N, C-alpha and C positions, 0 to 999 in steps of 0.2 A: 191711271189711278194715282191720286196724290199719295206720296210715299209714306210719310210718318204722321204721328199724332199732331206734332207742332204745326206742320204744314197744313194738315187737314183742318185744324181749328182756325188757323189764320184765313184759310180759303173759305170756310163756312162764314166767318165774320165778314169777308168781302161779299159773299153772296147775299147775306142779310142786308148789308149796307146798300147793295145794288137793287134790292127788292123790297122797297118800303110799302108796296101794295101788291095785291094778288096779280095784277096785270103785269107789273114789273117782274114778279117771280116767274111767271110763265114765259115771258119774253126773254129774260136772261137765261133761263134753262134752255130754251130753244136755240138761242144764240150760241151757247156753249156747245150744245150738241152739233149744230151746224159746223162750228169750227173744228169739230172732231170727225167730220165726214158724214153726218146724218143729213138726209135730204128733207127739207121742210116742204110739206104738202099743204095745199089749200083745199078746204072742204068743197069748194065750187068746181074743182078740177077732177078729171079722171086720174086715178092713181095707178102707178106702175104695178105690174104683176110680178116682176122679177125680185129675187132675194135682194136684201139690202138693209140699210139703217134709215129709219124714217121718224119724223116728228110732225105733229100738227097741234096748232094752238087754237082754242076757242075762248075768246074773252080772257078770263083769268085762270083758265085751265090748260094743261099741256099733257098730251099723250105722246110717248115715244117708244119705239120697239125695234128689235132686231129680228129680221126674217131670215133664218138660216138657209143655206143652199139645200139642205135636206128636208125643208119644210114641205108637208103635204096636207091633205084635207083633214087628217085626224091629229096633227101635231098639237100637243097641249100648250097651254099658256102658263107662264109664271109672272103674275102681275104684282108689282109693288104699288099699293095704293096710298095716297097721302092727300093733304090739302094745302092750298096756297094762302088762304085767308087767316086772319087773326082777329080776336076781339079788340074793339077800340071805338072809334067815332068816325062817322061819315058826314061829309058836308051837305047841308040842306040847300034847297032852293032859296033864292033871296038870301044869300049866304052872308052878306055884310050886315053886321049889327053895330050901330053907333050908340053907346050908352055911357052916360056920365063923362063924356069927353074921350072915351076909349073906343078904338076900333076893335071889334071882335068878330069871330067867325061862328056862324050858327051851325052847330053840329048835332047830329042824331046818334044816339048810342047804337053801336053795331055789335050784336052778339052779347056776351056776358063778361065784359071786362071788370077787373078790380078797379073801380073808379078812382079810389084814393091813390093808386099807383101812378096815375097820370098827372098828379098835382106837382107843381114846382119842378118841372123838367122841360127842357127846350124841345120843341116839336117841329116836325116837318109836315108839309102838305104834299100828298103824292097820289097819283092815279092816272086816269085817262081823260082826255078832252076830245070831243068830236066837233070839228069845225064845219062851217057852212058848205064847204066843198066836199063833205063826206069823209074826209081824212080823219084818222085816229092818231092822236099824239100822246105819248107817255110824258108825264110831267112829274118832277120832284124838286121841291125847293130845298134850301138849306134850313137851318133852325130859324123859324120866323114866328113861332107862336108859343104860348105858355098858359097853363091853367093855374093861376096863383091861388094859393091857399090863404084863408083868413088868418091873420096874426092871432096868437094866443091871447094878446091883450084885449082883443075884441070878442073873444069867446073863451072865457076862463074854464069852461066845462068841456072843452074839446077833447081832452085826453080821457074823459070818462065815456066817450062814445061819439065818434065822428059820423054824422049823417049827411050825405050829399044828395041834394036834389038834382035829378038828371037834367032837368031843364034849367034851373036857376044857377047851379054851381059849377057846371062843367063847360062853360063857354070860354074858349081861349082868347087871350088878347094878342093883337098883332101890332098895334101902334096907337098913336094919339091923334085924335081928329083935329085938334086945334093947332097943329104944327104944319110947316110947309112939307116936311117929309110925310107926315100923316095924310095930308091932302092928296099927295101923289099915290098913296097906298090905300086910300079909303075904300077901294073896291077889292075885296078879298080875291075874287076871281082873276083880277088883273095880276095879282102877285103870282098866282099859279100859272096863268097863261104866259107870263114873261119867262118863266122857267122852261116852258116848252117852245119858246120862240115864236109865239103867235099873240095876237091881240085879243082882249076879252070880247070885243065886238064880233069876232069871228066864231066864238064858241056857241054852239047850239045845244050841247049836252055835256054832262061831266059825271064821273064817278070818282070822287076824291075822298081819301081817308087821311088820318094823321098817323104819324109814326115817330117813335122816339129818335131824337137826333144824336144821342150819346153813342159813341162807337162801341161795338162789342169788345170784350176784354176778358183775359184770364185773370184769376185771382185765387186766393187761398194760401195757406202757409207754404205749400209746395207748388203753387200754381195748378192745383188739381181741379179747379172749378172753372166754368165758363159762363159769363153773364152776357145776355143779349136780349133785344126785343125779338119777338116772333119765332122763338124756338118751337113753340106750338103754332105751326107745325113745319116750319122751314127746315128743322133738323131732319125730318123724314124725307122731305123733298130733296134736300141736298145729298143725303147719304144714298138715296135711291138713284139720283142722277150720277153720282160718282160710280156706283156699282154698275149702272147700265153703260157708262162710258168705257168700262173695262171688259164688258161682255164681248167675246170674240165670235159668237155665232156658231161655236163648235158643238154645243150641247143640243140634244134633240128636242128642244123646246123653243117657244117664242117668248123671250124676256121682254117685259114691258114696264115702263114707268107711267102711272096714271095719277096725276096730281090735279085734283078738282078744286073748284072755288066753292064758297058759300057753305062750307061744313059747319061753321059756327052759327049758322042760321037754320040748320036742318037739312041742307043739301038739295032743297027743292028748287032747282033752277036749270036752265039749259046747259050750264057749265058745272053743275053740281053732280054729286054721285047719284042722286036720285033722278037725275035727268037722263036723256037718251045718248049722251056723247059717247060713252064707252061702248055701249051696245052697237051704235051705228058704226063706229070705227072697227070693231071686231067683225061686224057683218061684212064690211068692205075687204078686210084682210082675208077672211075665209072664202069670200066670193072669188078673190084673186087666186086662191088655191084650188078652186073648182069644187069646193065642199058642198055636198048635199046637206039637207037638214039633218039627216041621220048622222052623217060624218061630223058635222059641227057639234051635235050633241055628244058624240063620243069624245071629241076634243075637249069640250067643257068638262065632261065627267072625269077626265084625267088631269085637269088643270088645278092650279092653286092660286089664291089671292092672299098676299100678305098685307093686311091693313095696318099701316104703320102710323101711329099717332102717339103723342107724348102721354106719359102716365105720371103718377104721383110717387115721389120718394117719401119715405117716412119723415115727418117734420118733428124735430127734436123738442120744439116748444108746444106742440099740439099732438103728442103721440096718441092721446085718447081718441083722436079722430080716425085712426087707422085700425086695420085688422090686427088683433093682438099677436097673431102668429106669423103673418106675411108682412114683412117690413123692409121694402126695398131701399137700397142705398145707392147714391151716385158711384159710378166707376165699378160697380159690381156686375155689369152687363145689362143688356136691354131687357125689358120686361115682357113676359108672356101675360097678357091681360085676360082675366077670366071673370065671368059673371054668369050666375045660374039663370038669370032672367033674360039672357041673350042681348044685353046691352053691348057686350062683346061676344064675338062669334066662336071663340076658342072652344073646342071639344077635345075628346081623347085622341082622335085621329090627328087633329091639328096640333095638339101638344107633342105628339110623337114626331110629326113632320118637323116642327120647330127644334126639337131635341136633336134630330139628325142634322139639320142645317147648322146648328151651333157647334156640334161636334166636328163637322166637316170644316167649319171656319176656325175652330180652336178658340172660340170666345165663350165667356161665361153667360149665364142667363139667370133670371130670377122671376118669381111669380108676383103678380099684383092682383089682389082681390079686395073689394071694399069692406069696410065695417058695415054690418047689417043695418045699423041705425042711420047710415048716411049713404043713400043711393048714389051710384056712380053716374057719370055722363055716358055718352055713347060715341060712336065713330062712324066712318063710312062703311065699316065692315058688314054690319047687318043689312045695310041698304044694298050693297053690291051683291051679297049672297042672295038676297031676296029677288033682285032683278034678274040675275044671270044663273043662279043655281050652282055657281062655282064654289068649291070648298074654300073656306076663308078662316084665317087665324088673325087675331089682334095682338100687335106687339108695339113697342116704342121705347124711347129712352125715358129715364126717370127725371122729373123736374121738381124743383121747389119754386114757389111763386107763380104757378100756372095761371094764365090769364092776366098776369101783371104786365105793365108796359115793359118791364125788364125781368126776364125769367133767368133761371140758372140751372145748369146741369153739370155732370161730371165730364171733364175733358176727354177721358179715355172712352167714355160710352159712345161718343161720336164715331170713333174708329171701330168700336165693337159692332155698332149697328151697320156701318158700311160693309164690314167684312161678312157679317151674317147675311145681308142682302145679296152680296156678291156670290156667296155660296148658294143661296136660294135660287139664284138665276142659273146655276150650273150643276148643282149636286144631283147625283142619281139617288132618287128617293125610293124607299120600299113601301110607302103608304100612298 
């Protein structure tokens, strides 16, 4: 486990930089786990039945777990659920657009980004390419693109209300078509393929997104804040990864990190929380333990799922948008997310479990609930609870600028969440 807050924040920044797409996030997590002694499994293979540490990747999702020596057919699970994707833009087919002498990349809006936050910042292209030989290549460029905003001289009313057309105004520029350099880079796919060490002519398919090229950084009067892209939800993936790396397999549970893709789209995919990935992996784990259907049901009944996704800190400039009594702040501990309409899964039993975990970890916690006039979003929590029937609680660190290209959190909250997840993986619970 990374020792202190400074090292943890620096390493989180490294993980974000190495993970500009969901495919990178899953692959980097798997690589870190393999370096720590986890065995990477392939879905097309038979899996070992003996105790150990294992990881499996499906597209942009990664599942990893520790199977202790004492595991049996009714051993319960402790699952930390998160997601690897973030709102932004995804590259369209026929991706090169030449307009008014500019080379641009045709992009489709992915999820619900704050569109204006992507303006006037240098951007990377990243994701996966599948070549004609069937191989998959991860690709990530340096800063190659930018969505330039219209100057105020050409729109004197812009400060009275900026309105961006998703098709017309969010197409990034990459070069000039009338220059020698531009001619060499006139094919957007060639720029990405070069970053992967292949030619564009070899590429038969691609999943490419854009990511902020600015490095993550601490800021604030005392360095108490942390700014980065993709904190929603790499903050949870990373802290779950750190906690699992520290799990020694001594607790009578199966600790697991389950980081899914496509949460920002509703999770309905083969690598999303609404898909079969987790259920299939759990089926193979309990089959290796010789569990009957009844024993597996007993294991699930004693299990917990901690659905960890970022939540909202109270915004000082928009305080009327928050609940008047529940006003979370950065560095005051991770959030227990509550919603009467089950957009979050937390109930009384789950709240009690979370209180026990935080006491064991020695970390603070605070509640988040929405203003009644502003419905909240949702998470993978209700989806996993519905699919598996496992008791689920929704938590996460508090952010400002959620769904921006660059979000912010409290630096201490990263360590708080890591420590709480570590206790979740090992604590003896009375609920």
